[in-house]
C-alpha positions as CSV (number, residue, x, y, z in Angstrom):
1,X,128.2,129.0,-33.9
2,X,129.7,132.4,-34.6
3,X,133.1,133.3,-36.1
4,X,135.1,132.5,-32.9
5,X,138.1,130.4,-33.5
6,X,137.9,127.0,-31.8
7,X,140.9,126.5,-29.6
8,X,142.7,123.2,-29.1
9,X,142.1,121.5,-25.8
10,X,145.4,120.0,-24.9
11,X,145.8,117.5,-21.9
12,X,148.8,115.6,-20.5
13,X,148.7,111.8,-20.1
14,X,150.6,109.6,-17.8
15,X,150.1,106.2,-19.6
16,X,148.3,104.7,-22.5
17,X,145.1,103.9,-20.5
18,X,144.8,107.6,-19.5
19,X,145.6,108.7,-23.0
20,X,142.8,106.5,-24.4
21,X,140.3,107.9,-21.8
22,X,141.3,111.5,-22.6
23,X,140.8,110.9,-26.3
24,X,137.3,109.9,-25.6
25,X,136.7,112.7,-23.1
26,X,137.1,115.6,-25.6
27,X,140.8,116.3,-25.8
28,X,142.0,117.6,-29.1
29,X,145.6,116.9,-28.4
30,X,147.7,114.9,-25.8
31,X,151.1,115.9,-24.5
32,X,153.3,113.0,-23.5
33,X,157.0,112.3,-23.2
34,X,159.8,110.1,-21.8
35,X,161.7,111.1,-18.7
36,X,165.1,111.0,-20.4
37,X,164.3,114.0,-22.5
38,X,161.1,115.3,-21.0
39,X,161.0,117.7,-18.1
40,X,158.1,117.2,-15.6
41,X,156.2,114.8,-17.9
42,X,153.1,113.3,-16.4
43,X,154.4,109.7,-17.2
44,X,157.4,108.0,-18.7
45,X,156.5,106.9,-22.2
46,X,158.8,104.6,-24.1
47,X,159.1,104.9,-27.9
48,X,156.8,101.8,-28.2
49,X,154.2,103.5,-26.0
50,X,154.5,106.7,-28.0
51,X,153.9,104.8,-31.2
52,X,150.8,103.1,-29.8
53,X,149.6,106.4,-28.4
54,X,149.9,108.0,-31.8
55,X,147.9,105.2,-33.3
56,X,145.1,105.6,-30.7
57,X,145.0,109.3,-31.1
58,X,145.1,109.5,-34.9
59,X,142.3,107.0,-35.2
60,X,140.2,109.6,-33.3
61,X,141.6,112.7,-35.0
62,X,143.5,113.7,-31.9
63,X,147.1,115.0,-32.1
64,X,150.2,113.8,-30.1
65,X,152.9,116.2,-28.9
66,X,156.1,114.8,-27.4
67,X,158.1,116.8,-24.9
68,X,161.9,117.1,-25.4
69,X,162.2,120.0,-23.0
70,X,164.8,118.9,-20.5
71,X,167.9,120.9,-19.6
72,X,170.4,119.0,-21.7
73,X,174.1,118.4,-21.0
74,X,176.6,117.0,-23.5
75,X,176.0,113.4,-22.4
76,X,172.2,113.9,-23.0
77,X,172.8,114.6,-26.7
78,X,174.0,111.1,-27.3
79,X,171.0,109.3,-28.9
80,X,169.0,112.5,-29.4
81,X,169.2,112.3,-33.2
82,X,167.9,108.7,-33.3
83,X,165.1,109.6,-30.8
84,X,163.9,112.4,-33.0
85,X,164.0,110.2,-36.0
86,X,161.9,107.6,-34.2
87,X,159.4,110.2,-33.2
88,X,159.1,111.4,-36.8
89,X,158.7,107.8,-38.0
90,X,155.9,107.4,-35.4
91,X,154.2,110.4,-37.0
92,X,153.9,112.5,-33.8
93,X,152.3,115.8,-34.6
94,X,155.0,118.0,-32.9
95,X,157.8,118.1,-30.4
96,X,158.0,120.5,-27.5
97,X,161.5,121.9,-27.0
98,X,163.3,124.5,-25.0
99,X,167.0,123.8,-25.7
100,X,168.3,125.0,-29.1
101,X,170.1,121.7,-29.5
102,X,166.7,120.0,-30.0
103,X,165.8,122.6,-32.7
104,X,169.1,122.0,-34.5
105,X,168.8,118.3,-34.3
106,X,165.2,118.3,-35.5
107,X,165.9,120.5,-38.4
108,X,168.7,118.2,-39.4
109,X,167.0,114.8,-39.1
110,X,163.2,115.6,-39.3
111,X,162.7,119.0,-40.9
112,X,159.0,118.4,-41.4
113,X,158.3,117.9,-37.7
114,X,156.5,121.0,-36.2
115,X,158.3,122.6,-33.2
116,X,156.6,124.0,-30.1
117,X,158.9,126.3,-28.1
118,X,158.7,126.0,-24.4
119,X,161.2,127.3,-21.9
120,X,158.7,127.4,-19.0
121,X,159.7,130.9,-17.7
122,X,161.3,133.0,-20.5
123,X,158.5,133.0,-23.0
124,X,157.2,136.3,-21.6
125,X,157.4,138.8,-24.5
126,X,156.5,139.0,-28.2
127,X,160.1,139.8,-29.4
128,X,161.5,136.6,-27.9
129,X,158.7,134.6,-29.4
130,X,159.2,136.1,-32.8
131,X,162.9,135.3,-32.6
132,X,162.1,131.6,-32.1
133,X,159.5,131.7,-34.8
134,X,162.2,132.9,-37.2
135,X,164.3,129.9,-36.1
136,X,161.5,127.6,-37.0
137,X,159.1,127.3,-34.0
138,X,155.4,127.0,-35.1
139,X,154.0,127.5,-31.5
140,X,155.0,129.4,-28.4
141,X,154.0,128.0,-25.0
142,X,153.7,131.0,-22.7
143,X,155.1,131.4,-19.2
144,X,152.6,130.7,-16.4
145,X,153.6,133.9,-14.7
146,X,152.0,136.2,-17.3
147,X,148.8,138.1,-16.7
148,X,145.8,137.5,-19.0
149,X,146.3,141.0,-20.4
150,X,149.9,140.1,-21.3
151,X,148.8,136.8,-22.9
152,X,146.3,138.6,-25.1
153,X,148.8,141.3,-26.0
154,X,151.4,138.7,-27.1
155,X,148.9,136.9,-29.2
156,X,148.0,140.1,-31.1
157,X,151.7,140.7,-31.9
158,X,153.0,137.3,-33.1
159,X,152.5,135.2,-36.2
160,X,152.8,131.8,-34.6
161,X,150.4,129.7,-32.5
162,X,150.1,130.6,-28.8
163,X,149.5,128.1,-26.0
164,X,148.5,128.9,-22.5
165,X,147.8,126.8,-19.4
166,X,144.3,127.0,-18.1
167,X,144.2,124.3,-15.4
168,X,146.5,122.4,-13.1
169,X,149.6,122.8,-11.0
170,X,152.8,124.6,-12.0
171,X,156.4,124.3,-11.0
172,X,157.7,126.9,-8.6
173,X,161.2,125.5,-8.1
174,X,163.6,123.2,-9.9
175,X,167.1,122.2,-9.0
176,X,169.4,119.8,-10.8
177,X,170.5,118.5,-7.4
178,X,168.9,115.5,-5.8
179,X,167.6,117.3,-2.7
180,X,165.3,114.6,-1.5
181,X,168.1,111.9,-1.7
182,X,170.5,114.3,0.0
183,X,168.1,114.8,2.9
184,X,167.5,111.1,3.3
185,X,171.3,110.5,3.5
186,X,171.6,113.4,6.0
187,X,169.2,111.6,8.3
188,X,170.9,108.3,7.7
189,X,167.9,106.8,5.9
190,X,168.5,104.5,3.0
191,X,167.4,105.9,-0.3
192,X,164.5,103.9,-1.8
193,X,163.2,104.4,-5.3
194,X,159.6,104.6,-4.2
195,X,160.4,107.4,-1.7
196,X,161.4,109.8,-4.5
197,X,158.8,108.9,-7.1
198,X,155.9,111.1,-8.2
199,X,153.5,108.5,-6.7
200,X,154.9,108.8,-3.2
201,X,153.1,112.0,-2.5
202,X,155.9,113.9,-0.8
203,X,155.3,117.5,0.3
204,X,157.1,120.5,1.7
205,X,155.3,122.6,4.4
206,X,156.0,126.1,5.5
207,X,156.3,126.6,9.3
208,X,154.0,129.6,9.2
209,X,151.5,128.0,6.9
210,X,151.4,124.3,7.9
211,X,148.1,123.7,6.0
212,X,149.7,124.4,2.7
213,X,151.5,121.4,1.2
214,X,153.8,121.8,-1.8
215,X,154.2,118.6,-3.8
216,X,157.9,117.7,-4.3
217,X,159.4,114.9,-6.4
218,X,162.8,113.9,-7.7
219,X,163.6,112.4,-11.0
220,X,166.7,112.1,-13.3
221,X,166.5,115.8,-14.0
222,X,166.7,116.8,-10.3
223,X,164.2,118.0,-7.7
224,X,160.9,119.7,-8.5
225,X,158.6,121.7,-6.1
226,X,155.1,122.3,-7.4
227,X,152.5,124.9,-6.6
228,X,150.2,124.5,-3.7
229,X,147.2,125.6,-5.7
230,X,145.8,124.4,-9.1
231,X,145.0,127.0,-11.7
232,X,141.4,126.9,-12.8
233,X,140.3,129.2,-15.6
234,X,137.1,127.3,-16.6
235,X,135.0,130.4,-15.8
236,X,137.3,132.7,-17.9
237,X,137.8,130.7,-21.1
238,X,135.8,133.3,-23.1
239,X,138.6,135.8,-22.8
240,X,141.1,133.3,-24.3
241,X,138.8,132.3,-27.0
242,X,137.9,135.9,-27.9
243,X,141.7,136.6,-28.2
244,X,142.2,133.7,-30.5
245,X,144.5,131.7,-28.2
246,X,145.3,128.6,-30.2
247,X,145.8,126.0,-27.5
248,X,144.5,125.7,-23.9
249,X,146.4,123.2,-21.7
250,X,145.2,121.1,-18.8
251,X,148.2,120.0,-16.7
252,X,147.3,116.6,-15.2
253,X,150.6,115.8,-13.6
254,X,150.3,114.3,-10.0
255,X,146.6,114.0,-10.4
256,X,144.9,110.6,-10.7
257,X,143.3,109.5,-14.0
258,X,139.7,109.9,-12.9
259,X,140.3,113.5,-12.0
260,X,142.0,114.4,-15.2
261,X,139.3,112.7,-17.3
262,X,136.5,114.5,-15.4
263,X,138.3,117.9,-15.7
264,X,138.8,117.4,-19.4
265,X,135.1,116.7,-19.9
266,X,134.2,119.8,-18.1
267,X,136.6,122.0,-20.1
268,X,135.3,120.4,-23.3
269,X,131.8,121.3,-22.2
270,X,132.8,124.9,-21.3
271,X,134.6,125.5,-24.6
272,X,131.8,124.1,-26.7
273,X,129.2,126.1,-24.8
274,X,131.1,129.4,-25.5
275,X,131.5,128.6,-29.2
276,X,127.8,127.8,-29.4
277,X,126.8,130.8,-27.3
278,X,125.1,128.5,-24.8
279,X,125.0,128.8,-21.0
280,X,127.8,127.0,-19.0
281,X,126.9,128.0,-15.5
282,X,128.0,125.8,-12.6
283,X,131.1,124.2,-14.2
284,X,133.5,125.7,-11.6
285,X,131.4,124.2,-8.8
286,X,131.7,120.8,-10.5
287,X,135.5,121.1,-10.6
288,X,135.4,122.1,-6.9
289,X,133.5,118.9,-6.1
290,X,136.3,116.6,-7.5
291,X,139.2,118.8,-6.4
292,X,141.6,117.2,-3.9
293,X,141.0,118.7,-0.4
294,X,144.6,119.8,0.0
295,X,144.7,121.7,-3.3
296,X,142.5,124.8,-3.6
297,X,141.7,126.4,-7.0
298,X,142.8,129.9,-8.1
299,X,143.5,131.9,-11.3
300,X,147.3,131.8,-11.0
301,X,148.9,135.0,-12.2
302,X,146.2,135.8,-14.8
303,X,144.6,138.5,-12.6
304,X,147.5,139.5,-10.3
305,X,150.7,141.4,-10.7
306,X,153.9,139.4,-10.4
307,X,156.8,140.9,-8.6
308,X,160.2,139.3,-9.3
């Protein structure tokens, strides 16, 4: 192995069973959260589940990060201090935040707890990241709309850890309004909880592109429309590793456990092969074999120019 820095392989988990399988599939860290404070978390983890998840992970030298990245209103702040205290007591390894209220709360009640800054779309330049680093963030989670060149440039200019997504779907639209429920009421259909859950497999389709299906789900934070493609950078990990990117994330939301586990194993194999200067041919083809038929793979915005 040469002097390349080993990046962290970070994966989301929807429940304790999936978490356990990911721990044994090569993940270095697991991202979880509860739906009250977590935005687009893969599954709804209670404090008891988080505690158990930490125990499982730490027994295997794996880290646990908990998302508190929802858009918070005044009412949402009630109970936040106690929640952060409980996370610190459970010995989670970091919390993922976007709202400054979370940072202020964490600094007051759990100052030792590492903070990973994630606002989904505004982490696009090094000056903003340095601002949050001065406030206490130890990691910046970069926007998914950045090119690979921009990701590398930011890493070279900041003094905090940098995280980038390398696999999975991304959010392309979020509204605090309950659009699915409103539509069901519009067509005089009674709202049913299972009709708006992540497991219901609801989609939006464009009239001109009927074969493309955009996953859509509704939770306590509103309505979310997800990308029609999955990012897959398994053939391009060398560029991230050469640049010293600290954490490479697999987003497993809306995928079944078997898929997320197999993808994690393939990315583990790819990262280790690069670090050991070994061949890793054919891994993209292996991902394609298990990829859902209605979700093609692409490289996101890493190799294309984004127009706002």
